N, C-alpha and C positions, 0 to 999 in steps of 0.2 A: 244653694240654687240647684246646684248638679245634683245633689240628693234628690231632691224633690222632683226633677224631670224625670228623674230615673224611676223613683218609686210610681209617678204618674204614667210610666211608660211611654213618655213623649221621646222615644228614641231619634226620631227626624229633628227633633229641635237640638239634641244634645250634638248629631253628628255636625249640624249646619253650625254652631258654637264652635267646636273643634278647629273644623276648617276655617273658620273667622280668625280663630286662635293662631294657625298655623299660618294663615295669610299675612297677620299683622308681625309674627315673629319673622318669618323669611323677609318682610320688608324693610325691618329694623336690620336683618343681618345686612341686606344688599347696601342700606345707607352708612352702616358702620364701615363697609368695604369702601364705599366710595369716598369716605373721608379718611382713608387708609389703615385702618385697621386690619390683622390678619383673621380673615373669615373663612371658613371651609366646612362642608359635609363630613360626617364621618361615616357615612354610609345605611344611616337609618331611613332613608325615603323620603326625606324631608323636602327635599326640592321637586320631587314627583309631586306628592302631595300638596306643596305649594303652588306648581304650575295647575293643578286640577282645580285649587281655589280662585285660580286668576291672576298669579303672579305671572306673567307672561315671561319675566328674563330670571327666573329663579335659578337657571342653570349658569347664568352668568358669575354665578359663587361656585368655583370649584371643589373637588374632592380632596382628601388628605391624601391619599394614596399619588395621584398624580402629582401633587404638589410636594410630597415629603418620603414616600416611601420607594417610591418606583425606582431611583437609583441604586439601593439596596438590592431590590429587587434583580437588578442587572446583574449582581454578584451572586445572586443566590442567597442572601440573607435574609432571612424572616425569623419568626418566633418558633424556636426550638424548645421542646421540653424533654424534661426525663423526670418518672417517677421512681420511688423506693418501693418495689413489690412487698418487701419484708414490712413495709410499714414502721420503720425505724428510722427516726430522723438523722440518727449517726450515718447512715450510708449517704443521704444527701449532703451532710457534712464532709464526707470523705471525698465524693466526686467534686466539692466544691475545693477542696485543699488539690485535688487533682488537676483542676481547670487551672487554677492559681500557679502553679509549678509548669506545668506543661504548656499552656497557652500565655505565659507571662508577656505583656506588652498589647495583647488581644483587648479590643474595647470592652468583650463581656465581661471581663476582670472587673472593672469599676463596677458593675453591676453587680457582681455576685458579692463583692465585698459589702454593697449597698444594703442587698437582699439579706446577708445574714443577720445586719442589725435591725431590718425594718420591717420585713414580711415574716408572716406567723403562717404557718402551714395550715390547710384545710383539707381533710380527708387524707388521703395518702399522702407523705410528702414528698414533694416535689419542687422542681425550679425551671424557671424557664430563662431562655438566652437567646440573645440575637447572634445565631450564626451561620456561615452561609459554607459554599460550595468549596471542599474539601477539610472544612473543620469539623462537620458533622460526623464523618464517618471516623475520623480521627478519634474523635471523643469517644464514641460508640465503641471502637476497638479497644482504646486505654480501659475503659468501664469493664467491658468483657472479660479482660486480664485483671481486672482488679476482683470480680467477682470469681473468677477461679482460683487466684490465689487466696482467698478467702477473707479478702480485706474487707468486703461486703457482707452483710448477713443474709442478704438473699438478690434475687434478680433486680433488674433495672429495664424500665420500660421506656424506648425512646419512641415521641410523636412530635407534633407540631401543632398549629394552629390551620384551619382552612385559610386564612388569610396569609397566603406564601407565594413565594416566585411562580411555580408553575402547576399549581394544585387548583387555581379556581378559574371560572369565567364568570366576572360579575360586571356587566357594563357599565354599572353606575356607581362601581367602587373598585377593586382591584384591577380591573382591565379598562375603567375608563381614559376615554381618549387617548390611546394606544398611537402611537406615533405611524403604523401602517393601517389605521381603522379596523383592526381584528377584535374590536371590545366584545363583538357576540362570538367570536367563535369559540364552540364549546368542545372540539376536539381534545384541546391541551389537558384538562384535568381527565378526562378518559385515558389519555395516554399515560398522565402520571398514574392512574389508579394501574392500569394495566402493567406499568414498568414496577411498582409495588409487588403485584402480583407474580412477575418475573421474579422478583428478586426473594420471592419466597418471605415476604413480610406475615407477620402472623395475624394481622387485620388488615383490610382493606376496604374503606367505605366509599360510596359515591353520594352525593347529597343533593337534592334541589333544596333552594331557599331563595331569601331575598323576595318574598311573594311569588315565586315561579320565574324570576328574571335573572338566577344565578343558581351555578352548579361547581361542586366543589369534591376534591377525591381528598380521605382521611387516610393516614396509613398509622400501625405501630409495628414496632419491632422489638423484640426482647433480647437482653443480653444476660445469659443465664450460665456464662462462663464454659460454653461450649465452643469447640472446634466448628460446626455445624452454623452455631451461631455467628462466629466470628466472619464466615462467609456471608452470611444474610445480614449483618449488619453492614458491611463495606459494600454490598450492591446495594441495599435498599437506600441507606444513608447516604451514597454517594451520587446514586440516581436521581432520588427526589429532588436537590435543587438543582442538580445537572438541568433537568428537562426545563427548568425555569429559567435559567440562564439561557438555553437555546430557543426556548419560546420568545424572550426578549432581544436576543441576536436577531433571531428572524423577522421581528418587528422593526429593525435598524437600529437599534440603539446602541452606540458605539463602545460605552463601557461592557456590555454583555457580551460584543462580539470578542473585546478584547479579555474578558475572562473565560470566554469558551475557548481561544487560542491556548490562553494559559495553562489551563486546565487539560488540554489535549480532547476537545468534547467533538471534532470529528469537522469542525469546520473547514473550507477552503484555504490554502495558508495563502 
């Protein structure tokens, strides 16, 4: 039926049916929630489209960041990435071993062991692990030493997801229902980008996405074994999660305030 409508050019009817499907889907999710199920939006705009389709209480269902991820953001923890520029999977295996040895007891170690068994590489060999303030620059410096000493075949690029502690303003996802109402304050990703530039990152990008309702900053810094790289890695990978901790401390989250003080991020004693 959908193909027939498309072939006849009945775009309006396709859109009407799409909105009706979204409405029914949203109403089912809300009912699941009323019956005790865990329901949430991942950030794909479902609630906004459902509201436009007539579901007045669509936003009664919360988002996943507010519910599950924000306590991690308060500690600067988010999806941290590293890529083997050499293209050699053995480089990622070496970094895996470095993490298991030097970060023993860290939650990321459980993931590294699991990923080694079950995750296949696609494109450049890479790994992702949820690490936070203090851990990221430490790993960057350890990897830079490994490149310098010849334990790795080539440089390693460090980056992260735009879903991170201080890199995004997205009032229907990462910054939804902030404690101080600062959901739409777009200064934070811009400050994040400026810190990346000040730290001499290899790449800094500023994006608009989410249908124009969100903005974020991306950053990449290369560990090539040089002393200059060590300085840049420490600056970029320290400041990037730190501004996220400060963003949440500024919003009044106690965990973020404590984390900022633990890491000497300049909050009043």
